[in-house]
MINU-776266 format. One line per 3 residues: number of its first residue (from 1); their letters; for each residue x, y, z of N, C-alpha, C, O, CB. Coordinates in steps of 0.05 Angstrom, whole numbers. Glycine has a CB too. Layout:
REM residues N
NUM) A) X/Y/Z/X/Y/Z/X/Y/Z/X/Y/Z/X/Y/Z  ...
//
This chain:
REM residues 57
1) MRK) 1934/2060/2652/1926/2043/2630/1908/2021/2640/1915/2008/2660/1951/2032/2615  1885/2016/2628/1866/1996/2636/1868/1972/2617/1862/1975/2593/1837/2007/2637  1876/1949/2627/1879/1925/2610/1851/1916/2600/1849/1907/2577/1892/1902/2626
4) SVL) 1831/1920/2616/1804/1912/2607/1795/1928/2583/1781/1917/2565/1784/1916/2630  1802/1953/2581/1795/1970/2559/1811/1962/2534/1801/1961/2512/1800/2000/2565  1837/1956/2538/1854/1948/2516/1843/1923/2502/1846/1920/2478/1883/1943/2526
7) KRF) 1832/1904/2518/1822/1879/2507/1797/1883/2490/1791/1868/2472/1816/1859/2529  1781/1904/2496/1755/1908/2483/1755/1927/2460/1736/1926/2444/1736/1917/2503  1776/1943/2457/1775/1964/2436/1801/1963/2420/1822/1955/2430/1771/1991/2448
10) KIT) 1800/1972/2395/1823/1975/2378/1824/2004/2369/1803/2017/2364/1822/1956/2353  1848/2015/2367/1851/2042/2356/1866/2041/2330/1887/2028/2328/1866/2061/2377  1855/2053/2309/1867/2053/2283/1889/2073/2281/1893/2089/2300/1846/2058/2261
13) KRG) 1904/2072/2259/1926/2092/2256/1916/2120/2255/1930/2139/2265/1941/2086/2230  1892/2124/2245/1881/2151/2244/1867/2160/2269/1857/2182/2271/1862/2153/2221  1867/2142/2289/1856/2150/2315/1827/2142/2320/1816/2150/2341/1859/2178/2319
16) KVL) 1815/2127/2302/1787/2118/2306/1788/2096/2327/1806/2080/2328/1774/2109/2280  1767/2095/2343/1764/2073/2363/1743/2054/2353/1721/2062/2346/1756/2084/2391  1751/2028/2352/1733/2007/2342/1725/1988/2364/1741/1983/2382/1746/1992/2319
19) RRL) 1701/1978/2362/1691/1958/2381/1678/1935/2366/1671/1938/2343/1671/1970/2402  1675/1912/2380/1661/1889/2367/1631/1893/2370/1621/1907/2388/1670/1863/2380  1615/1880/2353/1586/1880/2356/1578/1862/2379/1592/1843/2386/1573/1872/2329
22) TGQ) 1555/1868/2391/1546/1853/2414/1531/1828/2405/1524/1825/2382/1528/1870/2432  1527/1809/2424/1511/1786/2419/1526/1763/2406/1514/1747/2391/1489/1793/2401  1551/1760/2412/1567/1738/2400/1573/1715/2419/1581/1694/2410/1593/1749/2390
25) DHY) 1569/1719/2444/1580/1699/2464/1561/1676/2470/1571/1653/2472/1586/1713/2489  1535/1680/2472/1518/1658/2477/1492/1660/2462/1487/1681/2450/1512/1655/2508  1475/1640/2463/1451/1637/2446/1458/1637/2416/1443/1649/2400/1431/1660/2452
28) RAK) 1481/1625/2409/1489/1625/2381/1474/1604/2365/1472/1607/2341/1519/1620/2380  1464/1583/2378/1451/1562/2363/1426/1572/2349/1419/1562/2327/1444/1539/2382  1412/1591/2361/1387/1601/2348/1393/1622/2327/1374/1630/2313/1369/1612/2370
31) KSG) 1418/1631/2324/1424/1651/2304/1433/1637/2278/1446/1616/2279/1446/1670/2314  1426/1648/2255/1434/1636/2230/1464/1641/2225/1476/1659/2238/1418/1648/2206  1476/1626/2207/1504/1630/2201/1509/1657/2190/1530/1669/2195/1513/1609/2181
34) KKI) 1491/1668/2174/1493/1694/2163/1495/1715/2185/1512/1733/2184/1469/1701/2144  1478/1713/2205/1477/1732/2227/1504/1730/2243/1515/1751/2250/1453/1726/2246  1514/1706/2248/1539/1703/2263/1562/1715/2247/1580/1728/2259/1544/1673/2268
37) RQL) 1562/1712/2221/1584/1724/2205/1582/1754/2206/1603/1768/2207/1582/1714/2175  1558/1765/2205/1555/1794/2206/1564/1806/2233/1573/1829/2234/1525/1801/2201  1562/1790/2254/1570/1799/2281/1600/1801/2285/1609/1812/2305/1558/1782/2302
40) RKW) 1616/1790/2266/1645/1790/2269/1658/1817/2263/1681/1821/2268/1657/1769/2251  1642/1835/2252/1653/1861/2244/1661/1878/2267/1652/1875/2290/1633/1876/2227  1679/1897/2262/1686/1918/2281/1672/1943/2272/1671/1949/2248/1718/1923/2282
43) VEV) 1660/1958/2291/1646/1983/2284/1659/2006/2300/1670/2002/2321/1616/1980/2291  1656/2029/2289/1668/2053/2301/1651/2063/2324/1627/2062/2323/1671/2076/2280  1665/2071/2345/1652/2082/2369/1646/2112/2364/1662/2125/2352/1670/2078/2395
46) PKF) 1623/2122/2374/1618/2151/2371/1640/2168/2383/1653/2159/2402/1591/2158/2384  1644/2191/2372/1666/2208/2381/1666/2215/2410/1688/2216/2423/1666/2234/2365  1643/2220/2422/1642/2228/2450/1651/2205/2468/1662/2210/2490/1614/2237/2458
49) LAK) 1646/2180/2460/1655/2157/2475/1684/2151/2470/1699/2142/2487/1638/2132/2469  1692/2155/2445/1720/2150/2437/1739/2166/2454/1761/2156/2461/1724/2155/2407  1732/2190/2459/1748/2208/2475/1753/2197/2503/1775/2197/2514/1735/2236/2478
52) KIK) 1732/2186/2515/1733/2174/2542/1750/2149/2542/1766/2144/2560/1705/2168/2553  1746/2133/2521/1761/2107/2519/1791/2112/2515/1808/2099/2527/1750/2091/2495  1798/2132/2499/1826/2139/2494/1839/2148/2520/1863/2142/2525/1829/2161/2473
55) KLI) 1824/2161/2537/1834/2171/2563/1841/2147/2581/1860/2148/2597/1814/2190/2576  1825/2126/2579/1829/2102/2596/1852/2085/2587/1863/2069/2602/1803/2086/2597  1859/2087/2561/1880/2069/2550/1907/2081/2557/1928/2070/2549/1877/2066/2519
//
């Protein structure tokens, strides 16, 4: 089990793997509030990557 992978991904009850959108950590001052709110979403990882991530968890 990889703790680093657990921190970065979520697995739903149905087995989908979710990740956060990129670009949230720095250079936030130049982004609009709308853009920052949009970046808070979780998005689904493609199936071929999800398989690898599940193996690491």
